[in-house]
N, C-alpha and C positions, 0 to 999 in steps of 0.2 A: 576154455578153448575157443568158444564162439566169439568172445571179445577179443582175443588175439588175432582171429582171422578177420574180424571187422576192422581192427586197427590197421592191419596190413593193407586191406582193401582201400582204406582211406588214404594211406600214404602213396599207393600206387596211383590211385585217381589224382592226388595231388600233384604227383610228380609228372603224370601224363599232361595235366592241365598246363604246368609250367613249360614243359617241352613243346607243347602245341600252341604257344604264344609267339607273336612277333618279337623281335629284338632288334632296335635301331641302334647303330653305331655309326660314328663319324669315320669314314674310311680315310679321308685326305682333306687337307686345307691348302689351297693354292692362292697365290696373290699374283696380280698383274698390274702394271709392268713389272719386269724383274728388277731393275734398277730404281729404286724409289728415292726422290728426293723431298725435302720439306715443302709441304703445300700441294704435292701431287694428289690426284684422285686415284685411289687404289680400289680395284675390284677384288673383294674376298670371296672365293668360291669354296664351299664345302660339299663334299660327296658323301651322300648318307646311304648306307647299305642296310637292308633288313636281313639279318643273319639268322632270324627265327624261322619256325616251321610253318607259320601261316602269313598271310598277306595283312598289310595295313590298308584298310579300304578308306578310312577316314582322314581328312586333311590334318595336318599338324604343323607347328611352328618349329624353325630352327633358329635359336639365338646366337647372335655373333657379338663377342666381347673383345675390347681392346684394353689391356691392362685392368681388367675386372669391370670395366664399364661397357654396359650394353650400347651398341651402335646401331642394332637393327634385328628384327625377328621376322624375316619373310616366312611365307606359307609354302609348304609342299601340298598342292591342292589335291592331287589324285591318288594319293597313297602310293605304296610300294609293294610289289609282289614278293613272296618268299624268295630269298636270294637275288632281289633286284636292287637297283640303284637309282638315285635321284641327285641331280645337282642343284643347289641353291646358292645364291650369292647376295651380297650387299655392297654399298660403296662407303668408303672411308677417306677423309682428308687427312693425309699423313702429317704428323709432327715429327720434328727431328728427334732422334734417339732410338734406344732400344726398346722394343714393345713385344708383349706377348698377346697373341691373337688366339682366341679360343672360340669353338662352335660347339653348341649343346643341342642335340636332337630332342624334340618333344618339349621344348621349353620356350616360352611359358606355357602354363596351364596342365602340363603333364596328362594329356588326353588319352594316350594310348597305353593300354595294359601291356606290359612286356614281360618276357621271361627274367629279364634283368633290368632294373632301373639305374644301376650304378656304373654303366659303361656307355652312357651317352655323350661324354664329353672328350674333346680332343684338342691339342693346342699346339701351336708352332711359335717361332719367334722370327722378327723382322727387324733389321737395322735400317732406319731412314736417315740418310746423309743430308746434310745441310747443302744448300745451294753454293756455288763457288764464291759469291760476295759474302754470304753469312760465314762461310767457312774462314775467309780471310780475317774477318772481324773476331771471330772466336779464338783463332790461332794467336791473336795479340794479347789475349787476356790469360793471366796465370792465376789459378785459383788453388787455395789450400783448403782441405776439408777435414774439419775436426769431428770427433766422435758426437753422435746424437746423444742428448740427455734422454735417459729412459724414464718417463713419467707413467709408464703403463702398469706398474706393480704386477706384471704378468708372470715373473719368474723366469722367463726365457733367458738363456745365458748369452752375454756378449750382444745384446740387442742393439745398443747404441752405436758400437763400434762396427758390428756387422753391417748395420744399414748404411753407415757412412762410407764403408768399403764399396758397397754396392753402388752408391750414389757417384762415388769416385770412378769406378770402372765405367759406367755409362757416360760420364762426362768425357773421359778419354775417348770412348768410341765416337763421341760426337765432334771431336776435333778440338776440345779444350786442353789446355795445358794444366795439368793437375799435380798438386803436391799432396800425396797421400798422408794418412795418419803416421804410418811408421817413420817417415822421414821427419814430419812435423814433431813427432814425440822424441825422436833422437835430439832435435835441436832444442827442445824445451828442457830436455834432461842436461844437455851440455851447459846451457845457461841458468840451470837451476831455477826453472820457472814452473808455475803451477798451472797444470792443464785445465783445472776447474775455473780459472780466472780468464774472462773474455780478454782482458787487457793483456794478460801474459800470452795467450794464444795469438792474439794480433801481433805483439812483439816477436814471437817465434815466426809467424807468417812473414812478416816484413824482412826478418833475418835471411829467409829463403827467397826474397824478392817477389813474394806473392803481391798481386793487386787486390784480391778479394779473399774473405774467409767465409766459408759456409758453416753456419750454426744452426742447428736443428734440434728438434724434439720428436720422440715417438710418443705421442699424447695418449694413445689407447691401443690396446691389443687384447681382444676378447675371442674366446673359444667357446662355442656353445654345442651341446649335444643335439643330435638330430635323429628322427625316426622315419622310416619309410613304410608305407603300405598300412596295414590295419594295426598300427601300434606296434609293430614289431621292431624291436631294437636292433639297428645294424651299426657297425663302426663307421658312422657318418657324423659329420659335424659341420658348423659354419664358422668361419674365422674372419673377423673384422679387424682392420688395422687403420690408424690414422696418424699422419705425420706432417710436420711443417718444417720449413727451412727459411733462413735469412741470409741475405748477402750483406757483408760488412766490408766497406772500403777501409782498408787497413791504413791508408795514407791520412785519413782524417777522422776515423772512428765513427762515420756515419753509415746508417743502414741504406741501402740502395735498391733493396727489393725483398719481397716476402712471398712465398708460395706454400701451397698446401696439397695434400693428397690424401686419398682414402681408397681402400680396396675391400672386397668381400669375396671370400671364395667358399663354396659348398661342395660337399662330396665326401668321398672316403678319406678318413684322417691321415693316413699314411704312417701313422706311429705304430710301432711294434706292440705297444700295450693299449689296453682300453682307456677311455677317457678318464675313468675313476682313478686308475693307477696313474695316469699322466698328471691330473690335478693333485693327487697326493703327493707327487714327487715335486711339482713346481712350487706349491704354496710354502713349504718350509724354507725354500730359497728366498722367498719374499720376507717372511717373518722372523727367520732365525736370528737370535742375538749372538753375534760373533765377536762383540768387541767389549768383553767384560774385563779385559786387561791383559796386556802382553800378547804373546803368540798363542792361539787356541785353535783346536779342531772341534768340529760340531760334536763328535762323540769319540770315545776311547777306542770303539771297534766298529768297523764297517764290514758289510758282506761284500764278497767278491763281486767285482763289477759295478758296484754302487759308487756314486760320486761322492768325493771326500770334499768337504767345506772347510776352508781354513781362513781365519781372520787375524788381524794385528791392530791392537789399539796403540796408537803412537802417542806416548807421553813425552817424547822428546821434541825438539824443533821439527818443523815441517821438512820433508825431504823425499828422495826416491828410495824405494826399497824392491829388492828382488827375492824371490822364494825359490828354493831348491828342494826336490824330493830325493831321499837316499834311502837305501835299504838299512836294516838295523846294523848290517855289517860294514857301513860306511861306503857302500858302493853308490855311485852317482847314477841317478834314475833319469831325471828331467829337470829343466828349467821351466817355471810357470809364468815367468814374465815380470815386468816392473810396474810398480803402482807408485803414484805421488801421494803420500799420506800426510795430511795436515796435522799440525800439533793439536792432539786431542781427538783427531779424527780416526776412521777405521778403514783399513785396506782389506779386500777379500780376494781370494783365489779358489778356484775349483780344479780338481784333479780327477781325470777319468780312469785313474788306475792303469795308464799305459806309459810306456818309456817314450823317449824322444823318436823313436822310429814307428810309434804307434802299435807297438807289441804289447798285448795285455800282460800284466805283472801277476806273479803267482802270490797266493796267501803268505802272510808273514808279518814281521814287524817293520814299520817304515817311520822315516824321521822327516819332518818339515823343517828346513833351516832357513832363517831370514837373514839376508845380506843387506848391509849398508855400506857402500863403497866397496872396499876390498875385505871386509871382515864380516864374520858371522856373529850376529848381536843377539840371536835368540833361536832356540829350537824346541821342538816338542815331538813326541812319539805317538803312534797309534797303531792299532792291528788291523789287517785285512783278514777275514776269516772266510773259510770255504762255505758255499751255500749252494742249495740246488736250483733255487728259483729267486733271483734278487728282486723280482716284482717291480722294477723301475726301468724306464726307458734308457738306452744307451745315451749318454751325455752328448754325442754328436747330433742326435735327434732334436735336441732342444737347444743346440748351440748355433746361433745365426751366422751364416757364412758356411758352414759345413755342407757337403753334398747330401748328407742324410736329411738334413733340416730342409733342404731345398724341395726335396720330394714330398714333403708333408703339406697339409692344407695350410698351415700357418706360414710355411715357407713360400707357397705360391702366392697367398695374399700379399706378404712381404715383398716379394719380386714385383707383383703388379704395382703396388703402391710406390716402390722405388723407381720403376719405369716412368709412372706418372711425375713424381717429383722432379726427376733428373730432366725429363722432357720440358717441364715448366721452367726449370732453372736455365736450361740452355736458351730457350726462347727469351727469357729475360736478359740473359748475358747478351745476346744478339741485339736487344733493343737499346742497351746503354749507350751513351755517347762515347766517342773515341777517348782513349786514356791520355791524360796530359803527357807532353814530353818532359821527362825528368831531367833530360840533358839541358833544357832550357830553365832549370831551377823551379819548375812547377811540380807540385805534388810531393815534395820531400816531407817527411813526418817530423813535425816540431819536436824539439828536445824536452819541452817543459809544458805543463798543463796549468790551467786557471779554473779554480772552483767557481762556477757560476750558479748552481742550484744545490741547496742543502736543506735538510728537514729532519724528521725524526720518525721512528717506528711507532704508529699509533694503536696497532691492534695485531694479534697473532691468531690466525684461523686454525681450527683443528686440521683441515687438509694440507697445512704447510704453507699456505699463502700468507702474505704480510701486507698489512694496510699502512700506507704512507701519508703523512699530513700535508703533502704538497701534490700539486697536479699541474695540468696544463696552463693555467694562469701563471704558474712560477717558472714556466719553460720546460716542463717534463714532457717527454714523448713516449709513446708505445715502444717497447724494446730498448729504451735507454739502459745503460748499465750503471748501477749505483754502488759505490763502496759503502760497507757498513763498518764504522769506526768503533774502536774501543777508546773510550774518552774519560777524562775527569774534569772537575771544576767547570761544569756547563753553566753558562749564564744566558738567560732569556730575557725578553722584554717583559714588562709587568703582565701582559696578557698570557705569557707563557707559549706563545704561538711562533715567536720569532728567535732564532739562535742569534745570539750577540757574540758569543766567545766559548772556546772550550779548549782543552789540552789534549792532543791525541797521544794515546799511549800505543797504538797498534791498529791494524786492520783485522777485523773479524772474518770477513768474506764478502761476497757480492751478491746483488739482487738484480733480476732482470724484471723490468716493468712490463706487465701483460695486459693491464686495463688502466685507462686514465679518465678521469673526470675533471672538472674545471679546478676544484679544490683539493683533490686527492688522488691516490692511485693505489692499485694493487700490484704487488710483485711477487716473484717466486725466487727461492734460493737457487743461485748458480753453483754453489758448492755447499758442502756440509759444515754447518757451524751452528752455534746456539745464539738465536737472535732474541732480543728482549725488548719489551715495550720501552720507548725512550731512547733506544740507540740512535745515535747520529748517523744519517745517510747523506751522501754528497755524490753529485755527478761532476765529474771532471771532464771538461770539454777541451779538446786539443785544438 
């Protein structure tokens, strides 16, 4: 009994200590002037309130961040009494575009012991308009945005397409004429073009009268556990994301700009499950083998609310395929969208167990049907079984572009990086020379190409990169697109270094050059295909 009383006293004392501590929060963030244009000096003011029971007597910092980048950390010198307020501000030179402004009390250094250390942050958004002259230049440019390549291996769903959609929205807000992915995809499908091919993407963009095509990659997305205080685990984390984008002039297939962005967010994860459950859910989405043959599901039975993973290995010619979900009684449930699947390639779909109106479905037997054109070419069944605790996050929380994802720490990092990238793209677009007048016969896309650079694959790296035996001295540049050919009867010079002739049987895929030296280069696959040492690669310059 004595030990029980002692434990109770300890709990009461600990609770009293927590309640008798200061607690700093950001009450408000304000910006002046109200209407902000590119290049304006903006004063950002944060109102800090001490909602705790005791005063803050020591000085502390307040960090200001724009799109995840710290722009200042002024001091609150005299502390704040219990229930009191203090204003602190910093200056920022505005960049055109949509931006997230955040203020964090007691950062850096975390000097003040508080009742809560996870409520020190607040954020707001601001839209910075282009000046009239820049706005006129931007309005003359028409840009198509393609899905970003997801190189992160993070497992988050719809990452490349979701980031592209965010970039497109921000370009529109900045006054750029934009062709979004939905419209571009529709054109590619009508023309039976491959969306993994840069050449085909550019062809589709030209069909829609675009001047430039945005191509990009999400190169990294990491989520790390975090702890607070004396090693006590809290649902806190840090999220880092990195992405790059390039502007391709579709009239001559030349790159006219490259920008990059990165962002880091720290704080409460925002996920409905702990990080162990989150990682356990995401990793199978990265490593699961869904293309063993035909139309397959990851398992024959899923728990209620669990994400269903469906894949199709295409042993027929390349083409567009659609996937339908129906009940075991043939009642239509939902279309899961279109995928372009190369011959021998794999198309994948995820179903969140909801119908087209986002209403959760009941347990039972369901059927996945694969359509090509107007006919069903394959189907497979699976069960959804009742369960008390699925143990996995709702699919919306890990799907880029959804409202639930936007509220997570990863969503906030993605938003900040997208703001940075879009702002850099707009600045670069505004600096480009005026577009040629096509009415004068300038800028029309040539009908045929001429091979000017060709070589062979020299080595395959374990991380998927490809070494090529030609480099800058042969006319190769970073971000060049190379066709990988399926050939026979290859003839080289006696040294074996120079190709003399070969017979083309077909095209395997495309490579994007990411590193160039004088005599060699390293490239990454732009589409899924089996590359081999000795494969012929060629650059088609229009």
